[in-house]
PALODREN-389286 format. One line per field, with one value per residue (C-alpha): x, y, z. Coordinates in nm, 3 decimals. Example, Ala and Ser with C-alpha at 12.3 -4.5 7.8 and 13.67 -1.06 7.14 Angstrom:
x c(1.230_1.367)
y c(-0.450_-0.106)
z c(0.780_0.714)
! end
This chain:
x c(0.097_-0.048_-0.410_-0.596_-0.727_-1.095_-1.303_-1.268_-0.888_-0.798_-0.904_-0.698_-0.775_-0.553_-0.573_-0.271_-0.296_-0.244_0.042_0.221_0.178_0.317_0.618_0.697_0.653_0.909_1.151_1.077_1.350_1.238_1.237_0.891_1.014_1.123_0.786_0.619_0.837_0.759_0.385_0.364_0.210_0.347_0.564_0.303_0.036_0.257_0.312_-0.064_-0.121_0.152_-0.012_-0.348_-0.189_-0.011_-0.326_-0.518_-0.245_-0.125_0.218_0.459_0.743_1.074_1.358_1.688_1.961_1.852_1.601_1.265_1.193_0.834_0.684_0.349_0.097_-0.009_-0.276_-0.508_-0.821_-0.876_-1.098_-1.390_-1.673_-1.664_-1.297_-1.293_-1.257_-0.908_-0.597_-0.383_-0.116_-0.325_-0.298_0.075_0.132_-0.057_0.136_0.473_0.444_0.500_0.282_0.412_0.494_0.431_0.100_0.259_0.571_0.566_0.760_0.501)
y c(-0.083_-0.181_-0.129_-0.453_-0.463_-0.410_-0.696_-0.592_-0.560_-0.902_-1.148_-1.271_-1.457_-1.761_-2.022_-2.137_-2.468_-2.283_-2.082_-2.395_-2.561_-2.253_-2.239_-2.605_-2.559_-2.278_-2.479_-2.854_-2.904_-2.624_-2.697_-2.669_-2.417_-2.195_-2.236_-2.138_-1.829_-1.720_-1.767_-1.634_-1.938_-2.193_-2.485_-2.719_-2.566_-2.624_-2.986_-3.040_-2.876_-3.088_-3.398_-3.288_-3.229_-3.566_-3.751_-3.589_-3.686_-3.335_-3.386_-3.675_-3.662_-3.835_-3.854_-3.730_-3.766_-3.569_-3.357_-3.409_-3.334_-3.263_-3.339_-3.195_-3.378_-3.080_-3.280_-3.325_-3.113_-2.832_-2.947_-2.702_-2.799_-2.453_-2.499_-2.877_-2.835_-2.685_-2.881_-2.752_-2.688_-2.395_-2.230_-2.293_-2.170_-1.850_-1.762_-1.898_-1.750_-2.085_-2.066_-2.381_-2.596_-2.970_-3.093_-3.363_-3.314_-3.624_-3.852_-4.128)
z c(2.354_2.017_1.931_1.846_1.490_1.434_1.300_0.935_0.953_1.092_0.819_0.523_0.201_0.248_0.522_0.719_0.532_0.203_0.352_0.477_0.138_-0.038_0.196_0.136_-0.239_-0.227_-0.014_0.002_0.263_0.495_0.867_1.016_1.273_0.982_0.813_1.141_1.166_0.810_0.853_1.207_1.375_1.621_1.515_1.664_1.440_1.137_1.245_1.267_0.928_0.766_0.916_0.767_0.425_0.435_0.541_0.253_0.004_-0.083_0.078_0.093_0.343_0.273_0.520_0.373_0.631_0.934_0.740_0.576_0.212_0.112_-0.228_-0.332_-0.548_-0.759_-0.941_-0.642_-0.646_-0.399_-0.113_-0.111_-0.350_-0.509_-0.608_-0.660_-1.037_-0.983_-0.886_-0.601_-0.864_-0.991_-0.650_-0.632_-0.987_-0.913_-0.601_-0.709_-1.060_-1.229_-1.539_-1.706_-1.402_-1.432_-1.290_-1.074_-0.861_-0.644_-0.874_-0.828)
! end
């Protein structure tokens, strides 16, 4: 039987929204069940997060055959007022090690 973590051991720096976005930036054709497995949350949670990200304009979903392909608008600002002067592309570039990535990946 595993010991539950104490309060100070259970938190992390990134939200599940950021983790989903990073997974889809790494693999724009990833199945949501695979994203859920990588992150360690339910597929339903990933579906809700993807819907949030689409509604906010960060993600665009395109049907390609039987799969979805996700494009990220890297020029949109982060949502919290303290980070609103940074585009989401800065976050992706930091974690994906893409120093000179283009600021817009949606093709719009």
